[in-house]
N, C-alpha and C positions, 0 to 999 in steps of 0.2 A: 552874192546872199550868204549869210551866216546861219549857220546851222550848229544848234547843240547837239552833240552826239559825241560818247564816247569814242575816240581814236583808235576803234579797232579796225581791220580789214574786213571784217563782216558788216559792219556797219557803210563802211564808204562803198562796198561791194554792192549792198543794198540800194543806196541813192545813186549809183552809177544805173542798176538795172532799171530802177521807176525812170529815172532823166531819157534813159534810151527809147525806152516803151513812149514815153510822151513824144519824144522828137521825133519817132519814129511816124507817127500819126499825122505830122506837119512835111510839108514839101521840101524839098530839099536843093541846093543847088551847089554847083563846083566854087570854090574860093582856092586865093592863092594864086599860083601862074610858074614863071620857067625862070631859072637863073643859066644865062650862059658865058662864060669864059674865053674870051679872045686876046691871047697873049697877055698883057698887061692890064686890059679891062674887063669890066665884067658889065653886064646889063641883065635888065631884070623886064618882063612885060607881064601883063594881066592873062590869066586862063585863057589858054586856046585849046584844050585839050587834055582829057584824063592823065595821059602819059608825061606832064608837065611834072617836074622832079619837085617842084614846091606845091601840088595840088592836093587837095584833099575835099571830101563833101563837107557839106556844113550843119548837119546832123549827129555830128561824132561828139560821144561824150568818155570821159578818159578819166584815172585815179595817177594822182602824184602824193601817193602815201609816204614815202622819203625819197626824196632825188637830187640827183646832183645839176649844179648849173648846166653843165655840157649833155646832160639827159634833156632838161628844159627846155634851154634855148638854140640848142645845134650848135655847130662849130666849123670852124674853117681848118681843114687839113691838108699838110704840105708833105707829099711823098717824092723824092728825088725831083726836086723843081717842080710837082706837077700839082697845081690846088685843085681840092675837091669841098664842095659846100656839102655840110651832113645837115640835115635837117633835124629839127628837137621836136620835143611833143607839142609846143604850142602851134607849130608850123603842122604839125598831123590836124590839129583842132582848129584849126582857122575858122571862124562860122561855128564852131562849137563849142562845147562846156569843159570847163577843168574843174575836175574837186582837187581840191588840194588841202592837206592835212596840215591843221595850223600849228601843230609840232616842226612842222619843216620851215614855217615861215619864221616863228619866234627862235628857232635855232641857227637859221642861215639870213641873218639880217639883209644883207648886201644881194645876196638872191631875191630877196622880198622887193628892195627898191628898186630893181630892174623890171621885174615883174609886173611892179604897178607902175612904173613907167610908162612901159608898154601897152600895158591895160587900158591907162588915162588917154595916151596920146593915139593910139589905134595905129600905131606905126613901129615895126621893126628895126632897129639898127644893129647893125653888126658890130661886136666888140671884140676884142681877139681876151681870149679868158686868162693869157698871161699878160700881166698890168704892163711888165718889164720890156715884151716884145709887140709893137704893133702890128696890126693888119699888115700883109705885105701887098695889096691893092686896096683900092677904095671900093667899096659894096654899097652898090645903091639902097636906099632903105623899100621897106617892103609893106603894105598895106596889112596888118594884121588885128582880127575883131573876134573876140570871144568872150563866153558866159563865163565869170570866175563865181565858183562854189565853194566855202569857206566852212571846214568840219573841224571842231574841236570841244573840246568839253568847257564847262561854264568858268573854271581860274582861268582858263587860256584863254576863252573870249575876253574874259575881263581885262586882262592885260592886252590882249589885242585893241581894245577899246580905248586904253591908256596909249598907244603908241600911234593910233590912227583916227583920233576921234571925230575927226569931219568924215573918214570913209566911212566910217562904222555908223555913224548918223544918216548916211543917204543909203544904208545897205539896206536890205528885205529880211526880216531878221525870222527863225522858224526854229523849232524845237522836236528832236526825236522823241516820241512819248515811250518810256523804258517800263510804264504798266497800263494796264487795264483794269479798268472799274467796271464790277461785277455787277449788274442791274438786274439782268433776265435772260434767258437762256440763250438769247442771241449772241450776247457777250462769250459766254463758254463756250458756244458753237465757233465762233470767228477765233477765238483762242487755240483751240482745237486744230483748228484748219492752220493756223500760224504755227504750232509746233510740227503739225504732219510736212508742212512746206518745210522748215529748217531740216527735219529728219533727212528730206528726199537731197535736199543740198550738200546734206554731210557726209550723204551716200551709208548712213546708218541701218537703215531696214525697218520692218514695219513694225507699228507699235501696236501692243497685243490690248485688247479692252480692260482688263485689269489693272495696268498702268496707269490709267489716267487719275483715279482716286489719290492712288500715291506721289503722284507728279504733283496734283492741286496743292494737297497739303504740303510737300516740300515747295512750291511757288510761294505757296500764302506766309511759309515761316520765311522765305528769302525776302519779300515784300513788305512784312511785318503788320499783316490787316489781311482780315478774313476776306474781303469784298476786294483784292487788290491781285492779281496776276500779275508776273514778270512778260516781257514782252522781249528780253535784251537775247540775241539771237547766241550771242558767245555763251550764256549762263544755259540757257535750254539744250544747247547743243552737247555742251558737259554733261549734263544729267544724262541725257540718252546715250552718248559715249559709255559712259561709266556704267550703265546699266546695260548694253550690250555686252561688255566684258564679263558680266557674272550672269547674263542669262543664256542658256543650253544653247537656244538654237537662233536663229535668224531674227526671231521676233522678241522684240522688248520686252520682258516682262515685269510684273510689281514687285515679284521675288528677285529679280535682278537689280532692279531700283533700289530696294530696301538694302539686300545686301552691300551695295556700292557705299549706300548713304554710311551702314553700321562701320565698314570697311574705315572709310573718311574719317567718320567722327573718332573713331580709335586712334587713326595717321593723327589726328591733331588734339588730341585730348591730352598730351601728354603734362603741357604746364598745369590744365585745370586739376589734373589728379595730382600733382605735387602738390597742388596748395589745399585740395582737400586732405591730403596725408598730414600737413602740416598744423591741421585743425585738430584731426583725430589725434595726433601727439601732444596737443594742447601747446605746440611752439605758438600757434593764434587761439587764443582764447575766443570763443564762442559757446555760451551756454545756451543748449537748447532741451532743457528740463526744468531748471527751479522758477523759482518767482523771485526778481530779485527790485529794489527800488533805484530808479534813476537809471535803468540800463534796459536797452532793447535792442535786437536784432534787424538793422538795417541792410538794405539789398545795394550791391554794386557790380557794376557790368567792369569787366577786366581787360583791357586790352594793350597787347603788349607789340610793338613794331615789328616787323619779320616773321610775326604769329599770324596763320592766316583768320584764324576762330577768336572772335571774343567769348568770354563766359563768366556766367555769375558767380559771385563769392558774400557772403552772408558779412556784415560789417558790427563790428562792438560799437555802440553809440551809448556813452553816459554821459550825467550830467548830475551837475554836485551843487549842491544850496546851500549858502550859508550867509549869514547876516552882513549887509550890507548898504550899497546907496543905489540899489535899482539896476547894477549894470549886466547885461547879458553880454560875457565873453566867449566870442566864436576861439576858440584854440588855435582852430587851423589859420583862421583869417590872420591872429596875432603871429604865427608861426612862418606868414607868408606860404603857407600850403593851401590855403584856398583862393579859390579861385571867384570873379565876380558875380558868377549868378549864384555860385555856392553862399556869397556874403548874401546877397538878394532877397535869397530863400529864407536865410536867418533872420533877417530883420523883417519882412513881411508874417512870418510866425509870431515874431516878439508884439509884433502891432496888433494881432486878432485877440492874442493873452490878454495885453493889458487893457483892450476894449473890452474884453468880458468882466475883468474884474472890478473895471466901474471904482478907480481907488480914488479918494478925494486929495488925497497925498501920497509922497512919493512909495515905491515898493522897498519895503526893509529888507528886502534880501537881494543878493548878485549870485547869479548863477555862469559856472562855466562849462561850456558843452565842447566836447572834441571825437573825432573818429579814432578809436583806440588802436594801436599798433598799424597806425598809418603813417606811411615813411616816406610817401610821393602827393603831387599835388591832389586836392579833391574840387571838384567842380560837380557844377550841377544843382538843380534843385527839388531831386525826386527826394533826396532824404528829409525833406523840409516836414513831411507828415510824421517820422518815426521821431525826429529831433524834438517835436513840439509834444509827442505822446512822453517823453524821457525826460522834458523839460515839466510837464504836469504832474509825471511821476515822483520826482524830486521835490515839487513843490507842496505837494500835497502827502506826502509821504506813502503811495500807495503804491505797493509791488506790482512789478509788470511780467505778464507770462511770459518766458524766455522760449515758449515753443512755437510761437508767433513772431514771423518774420513779418515788417514792413514797408512797403514803397508808396510812393506816391507825394506829390507837391500840394501844398496849401496855398489860396490868398488870402487877402484881407478880412474877408469872410467867413472864413473856414470851410470853405467848398475845397473837394479833395481833386487834384487834375489830373490828367493823364501823364503820364511818365514813358521815357523810349527803355529797350532792350528787355521788356516785360518776360519773354519765355526765358531768356538766358539768366533772370533772378532768381524766378520760380525753382528752374530746374539745378541752380547752383544749392539753393538753402533746401531744396529737397535730395539732393545727391549726400550731404551732410548729415540729415536726419533717417534717411535709410541705411548710410552704414552704421548709423550708431542704433536703429533699430525704431520702425515706425510703430508708433502706440495707439495710432487714431486720435491723438490731439493735437498732433503739430499741423501746422498752417501757415499760409500767407495773406495778409489783407490789401487789397490792393482797388485801386480807381477803378471804381464801374464803368466809367468812359473807356476804360483802358479792353475791358471783355472783347471788343473785336480784333483785339490785336493778339486773342490767345490761340496759341497753335505749338502745344504743349507736345513734347515727345510722348512714345505708349506708355512707360513706366509711370508717368505722372498721370495720365489719363485713367491708368490701370488702379493708382493708389485712392485716385479721387472717387474713382465708382465704386471700390470695396471702402470705401469710408473709413480708408488708413492715413489720408491726408486731406485738408481741407484747404478752399480757396472763400474767402470771404471778400466782396463788393459792399463799399463804403462811397458815398458822395458827400461827406460832410466830417469834420474831426468827433462831434458826437457821437456816430455810429460807431467810431473805430474804438473809443475809448472804455465800454463796457466791454468788447470782445479781450482787450488787452488786459484791463482791470477789475473786471468784473461789478464795476460800479458805474452808473450816470456820470454824464458830465451837470446835469444842472436837472433836478427833481424841485417840485413845489413842496412836497414833504417827503423826509428821511434823509438820510444820511446821500451826500453827491460832494464829486469831486470840487466843485467850484467853491460849493460852502465851507468844505475843509480847508482849501486855501485862504479863502477869505476869514476865517476864525484862526487862524493860524498868523494871519497877518496882523490880526486883531492882538491877538496875546503879543505879538514881539511889539506893538506900538506899544501897550500898555506897559510891558516890563522897559521900552526905553526911557517911559514920562516918569517909572519909582524912580529909576536912577539919574532925572535930573535934578539939580539946583531946585532948591522952593520957590526963589523968583519965576523960573520956568515955568515950573509946573502951576505957579498963580497966573501966569499970561493964559495959561494953554485953556483956562476957562475961559477965557474971550474969544479962543480960538484967532490968537495971534502968532504961534509959533510956525 
């Protein structure tokens, strides 16, 4: 059986406990037998009594998290010309179940080959652990039958399937659920019961009633979904253990958990603070006050290798438009700093804009879009809405409100789609605005489909409640443009961005026609150009 699960001892122990309960309900029998040594000969006979040196119950379950061949297969010991046979874990699990960590298999291929041979043949053959020294005597084979449960994460399972495609195709497959979807009160009750059991197993202490709301908030922030709570015993045990450190008595309190989370955020916040200092010192240019044509504040999530916490940071996206042949230049892609998904998002947003303009001839403008002061690879399509708004601003010469940051991806029909890392993005922009001074006009535009993922910290929530910071949700590009530029994309009467761009294109085409030689202008009357 193959089980997708994180390779932590807590998970393997949980699997063993569950299997032990299942096996306890079944009738068991004795397996194995007795090895006897007489001079230079060894004999084996099937089970005759519990006193046999290779006898065991058939319902045993055990774990091999990390194990060496001698521990797994047993060995032959020679001391002062006296032979002794030492049973291994497989002998003690004859008829039972072995739970083995997949990383042990992948890192010790020779051990796996022997384990597989025993599993498939159901025969145990004694071998010398030292290839240069054979066994001093011949040892008869032993019937050995057991169930094998291999546990590992998805990447390890994929590697195992490549190594053992036939065995993987025959195996039973299952997954350990890492999250629980909250539908009604029953799921909440089940989750609370599970957390209590984790606390009991870890011998942490009793959970106070006021801790549950704080733990639920932190859990939804961890999963990134208001309707989903984590089941990972390692993560839950860490939150409870940290809360115990900051709680005054043996009961785990909300104050203790909150203090623990604040201390953890302070310990892990060094890089985020340094990046914010660079922005406040104008080493990284982020405008949060004026209105500028062709510039917009996008939002990024920064992850550093070796750093435990991802954090959000605003990124200045700029677009320059000039007379040309209609080419949209993705500078990141040209400089080989843009990933494939980012390039895909750029092409999708360009397709929507060209479709909306309904041009009968080639666009007389070329555009260049770039993430300013970005010196590493940019990937993902979460900035495509911001890039599209910057492009529209540059084409229409309509300034963008720099007090508003934008996140979201778009499709070819202008619909705004959800993105990841939303809480970190909003909090990163909020912290910059807060340190510069909140004025009640700053905020973030985000996809309406991301509302269920909002689990913001108390500072942002209080600022939104006090109308010092705003969150606007949009489902289409046309809803974001009036918030940024104070003018609609398309209206039947009055000024609008679409008509402004079309008029500018028409003026450019007229200027080009005036500069054409008179024979080409004459041909233009017949639409032959």
